[in-house]
N, C-alpha and C positions, 0 to 999 in steps of 0.2 A: 421611240426606238432610236432617235438621234443621240449621238454622244457628244455633241458640241453645244456651247452656250447659244443663246437665242438671237444675238444681235443681227447676224447676217440674214437670218430667216425673216426677222421682222422687217428689215430694210428691203429685202427682196420682195416681200409681200406688198409693201407700199409701192415699190418700183413697178411691180406687175400691174397695179391698179392704174398706172399712168401709161406704161409701155406694153401692156398685155403680158400674158404668161406663155407666149409662143417662144420659139427658139431665140429670135432676135431680142425680144423683150427681156427674157431671163438672162441671157448671156451678156447683154450690153452693160449690165451693172458691173460685172467682173471686168469687162473690157475697159470701162471707164476707170475702175480702181487700178488696174494694171498700167494703164497709160499714165495716170497721175503719179504712180510710183517712180516713174523715170525722173521728172523734175524734183520729186521729193528726195531721190537718191543723190541728185546733184547738190541740193541744199545741205543734206546731211553730211556728205563728204566735204563740202566747203567749210561747214561749221566745225567739224571734228578734225579735219586735216588741212586741206587747202582747196582753192578753186580748181586747180588742175586735177587733183585727185577726185573731186566731185564730178568734173566733166567726164573723166574716163569711166568712173563708176556708173554714171547715168547712161553713157553710150553702151556699156556692157549690159546694163539692166534692160535696155530697149530691145536687145536681141537674145537675151538669155533664154534658152529653150524651156526652162522650168517656169519662169515668170510668164512667158508667152503662152505656155500651155494652160496655166490656171487663169489667165486673162480671158480664156474662151469658155470656161466651164461655170455653170451655175452652182458654185460651191464657195465656201467661205475663204479660200486661201489667198485669192488676190486681194480681198479686203483686208485680211490679216497682214499681208506684207505691206500694204499701204499704211495702215494705222501704226504699225511698228516703226516704219521708216519715218513718218512724220513725228512720232514720239521721239525717235532718235535725234531729230533736229533740235527739239527743245531740251532733250537731255544734254546734248553737246553745249548748248547755250547756258544751261543751268550749271553744268560742270565748270564753266568758265567764270560765271558771274553770280550765280545763285539768286537771280532776280525773282521775286514772288510771281510775276506774270509768267515767266518761262517755266517755273516749277509747276504752276497751276495748269499750264497747257500740257506739260509732260505728263502730269498725273491724269489729266482728262483723256488724252489719246492712249495712254497706257491702260486705263480702265476700259476704254472702248475696245482695245485690242484683246484684253482679257475676256470681255463679253462676246468676242468673236471666236476665240479658240483658247482652250486652257493652256496650250503650250506657249502662248505668249508670255506666261508667267516666268519662264526661265530667263528670257532676255530681259524682261522688266526687273526681275530680281537682281540680275547682274548690274543693271543700271543703278538700282537703288544702293547697292554696295559701293559703287564708284562715287555716288553722290555723298554718301556718308563719309567715305574716305577723304573726299575733297574738303568737306567741312572740318574734319579733324586735322588735316594737313594745313589748311590756310587759316584756320580759326575764324571762319566767317560766322554770320548769324546762323545758329543751328535751327531755330524754330521753323522758318519757312520750309526747310528741307524735311524736317520731321513731320510737319503737317502734310506735305505732299506725299511722302512715303506712307504715312498713316492712312491717308485717303485711299491710295491704291490697295494697301493691305486690307482695309475694310471691305472694299469691293471684292477682293479675292476671297475673303472669308464668306461673304454672301454667296458668291458663285460656287464655293466649295460644297455648300449644302446641295445645290443642284447637281454638282458632279458626283457626289456620293449617291444621290438618288438614281442618276443615270447609270452608275456602275452596276446597280442591282439588276438592271434590265439585260445585262450581258451583251449590249450592243457593240462593245469594243473587244469582246473576247477573241475576235478574229486576229487581233494584233499578235498575241502570244502564240497563236497556232503556227506561225512561221518562225524559223530559226532566227535568233537575234543577229547572228553574223550575216545572214542573207539581207536582213533589213538595213544593217549598217552599210553593206555593199550597195544596196539600192539607193541609200542616201547620198553616198559619194558619187554614184552614177548620175543621179538626178541633177546634181549641181551643174554638171557640164553637158548632159545629154537630154535632160528633161524627163518627164514622167514616162513616156512611151517612145522616146527618141532612139531606141536601140539598147543593146546590152552594154556592159562595161567592156568595150572593145578598144581597138586602136584609137578611134576618134576620142573616146573618153580619156584615154591615157594622154593623148596630145593636149586635151583641154586642161587636165590637171598639171601636166608639165609646164604649160604656159602660166597657170596660176602660181605654181611654185616658183617659177622664174621671177614673177613679179614680187613674190614674198622674199626671194633671195636679194633682189635689188633693194627692197625696203631695208633689210638688215644691213646691207653693205653700204648704202648711200644716203638713206634718209636720216635726218637728225632733228633735234629740237622738237618743236610743236608737231611737225609732221610725223616723226617717229612715235611720239607719245600718243597722238590721236589714232594712228594706225594700230598700235598695240592695244589700245582700249577697244577698238572695233574688233580686233582678233579675239579678245577675251569675251566679248559679247557673243560672237559667233560660236566660240567654243562652248559657252554656257548652254547654248541651245541643243548641244549634243551630249556634253559631259554630264550635266545634271540629270536629264532623263535616263542616261545610261546607268548612272549610279542607282537611281530608283529601280531600274529594270533588274540590276544585279541583286537588289535588296528584296525583290519579289513583286514590285509594282511596275510591271512591264507594259508600258504603253508607248514605247519608242517606235514610231513609224515614220518613214521617210518624209512624206509630205507634211507631217505635223511640224517639222523643223524648218519650213520654208522661210519663216521670219528671220532666220539667221543668214539668209543669202545676201542681202544688201550689205551688211557688215563685211562679208567675205569680199564682195566686189570693191568696197572702199579700201580694204587692205591691199588687194591686188592693184587697184588704181593708184594708190600711193606709190607702190614700187615701180609700176610702169611709168609713172610720171617723172621719175628721177633720171632717166637716160633716154637717148634716142632709140637705143635697142629695145627699151621697155615699151616705148610708144609703138614701135613696129610690132612687137609681140602682142600688144593690145589690139592692134588692127587685125593681125592674123587670127586672134581668138574671136574677135567679133565676126570675122568672115566665116570661121568654122561654125559658130553658133547660128549665123544667118542661114548657112547652107543646111544645117539641121532643121531649122524652122521650115524651110522650103520643102525639104524631104518629107517631113512629117505631114505637111499639108497635102502632098501629092501621093503619098503611099498609104493606102487604106489599112495595111497591116500594122502601121504605126499609130493608128488612131483608136478611139473607143469603138466598142461594138456598134456596127452599122444597123441599128434598129430601123431607122428611117428607110434605108435601102431594102431591108428584109420585108417590111410592111408594103413598100411599093411593089416589090416583086410578087408578093402575095396577091395584090390586087383586091378590088372590092368583092364582097360576097355576092354571088348570083343566086345562092340558095343557102339555107341554114348550114353553117359551118362551125366546127369546133377547132380552135387554134390552141395548140399546146406548146409550152416552153419548159425548159428543164427545171427552173426554179420559180416559185410562186411570185417573187418580187419582180420577175421579168415580164409579168403581165402589164405592168404600168405603161411601158412605151407602146404596147399594143393598143391600149385605150387612148393614148395621146395622139398617135398617128392615124388611128381608125376609130372615129368617135362612136360608131354603132357597135361597140364591143362592151360586153358585160360578163361578169364571172359566170361560169357554167353553174347552174343551180345544183345543189346536192342531189335533188331528185333526178337530174339529168335532162336530156332533150333529145329529140329525134333529128339526126343530121344525115346528109348524104355525102358530106365531104369532111375530111380531117386534114389539117395542116399542122406540121411540127416544125418549129424553128429552133435549131440548136446552134449555139456558138461554136465556131470552128476552133476547138482546142484539142487537137489530137484526134485519133481514130474514134469513130462513132459506131456503136453496135447497130445491127439492123433492127427495124421495128416491124411489128405485126399487130394489126387490130382486127378482131373477129368481124367478119362480114365486109371488110374493106380490102381493096387491092391497091398497092402503090402504083401511081400513074406518072409521077414526075419527081425529079431530084435536081436541085440546084445548089452548088457549093461555091462559095467565094472565100477570100482570105479572112472574112469576118464571120460568116454564118453558113449554115446548111438549111435548106428549105425542102421538106418532104411533103408530098401531097398523096392522099389516099381517097379513093372514091368507092361508093357502094352503089349497087344497081337499084336499091330502094332505100328509103329512110330507115336508119338503124338507131335505136336508143343507146346513148352513151352517158355515163356518169363520170364524176371525177376519178372514181376508182378504175375506170377503163384505161387511164393514162399513166399508171404506175411504171410501165416500161420506159417512160420518157426520162424519169429522174427520181431521186429520193424524195423530193418535195416539188412535184410538178405544178405548174400553174396552167389553168385552162380557161379560155374565154369563149363565149358564144357570140358569133357574128351573124347578123341577119341582113338580108338584102335591103339596100336603102329604099325607102318609100318614095314613090313619085310625088312631086309637089302638087 
């Protein structure tokens, strides 16, 4: 059912064998990848533009809410950003000298990025175009560049077979279900506010104004190698949006905000180049970093700006003292129930006799009242993340999966039994 290539999941599986599959074990892989992206951004900025641009880009990467967010999630995006940023280092070196070693490393990290997420292909494609243009302009040895690009292309073709297979499962159909304009707005919001750091509000406007101020300084003051390197970085970032947008308009609509996170570090390099050209620019970079750090702290403290609090919901539910059925609105939401409460299993199709029913609904707008035959509602708890309803019966009542159709169109139900004494 997954719509991404396998590399992250293979690495995460190996990682979990060492560090466990608990929260810390799974999330620490992304935390490491996100942390390593900071020095990688410095080296990429230094190689492509200048040491000063690299330092500012790295400082902004360290506090950017989007990168910080995905450095905490057990998902491929932090690893994707790291691999593309390291690839950018060797792209910049290859663009300058076309040494076989640098080209081989660019091809290697680009292939790994492609094996992490298909959207890496847009940035890698743009890098390949620049490498070919550099060969044509400088009349350098063409063979090493063609071999490197050919190797990446071969890997892309191999992965395309998997992508076509995954497309038939419909796992990515949710992308086109939302308006393209809304997804583009989310993309520009995420760059400055992160995934759930708030709407495109005044803070997001301030963030973009500061980034555009840096771009303005770049145009007005940067020259020579700095200007050229920053313009290359800008073209790479633009490719991460423009190319999938063209495909979306042509009917292959898979443009989703988080898929384009690989273009964020080039954006920071562009801004860092402009900020580094003047004292006012350095001051603007400090202000932007402070705004982003404040967003990081706000997201960490505000439950409404975080993912659904399944751990809190299961903790509020407490252990089962008697046979209990726990229902959620969607069948996929039973997974966290089994993670946080090990004595949970899917309710058998034949049903089971229980004296308690609990319903956990995510707090997304008003919720209609629920009624279950033979049960009376005895408790209700509502937070910014979830609503927990409890129903009890005076005696054991047999329930089946069909009993829970009022909970949702595709409800999930697990049966929890009291923990046995050791």
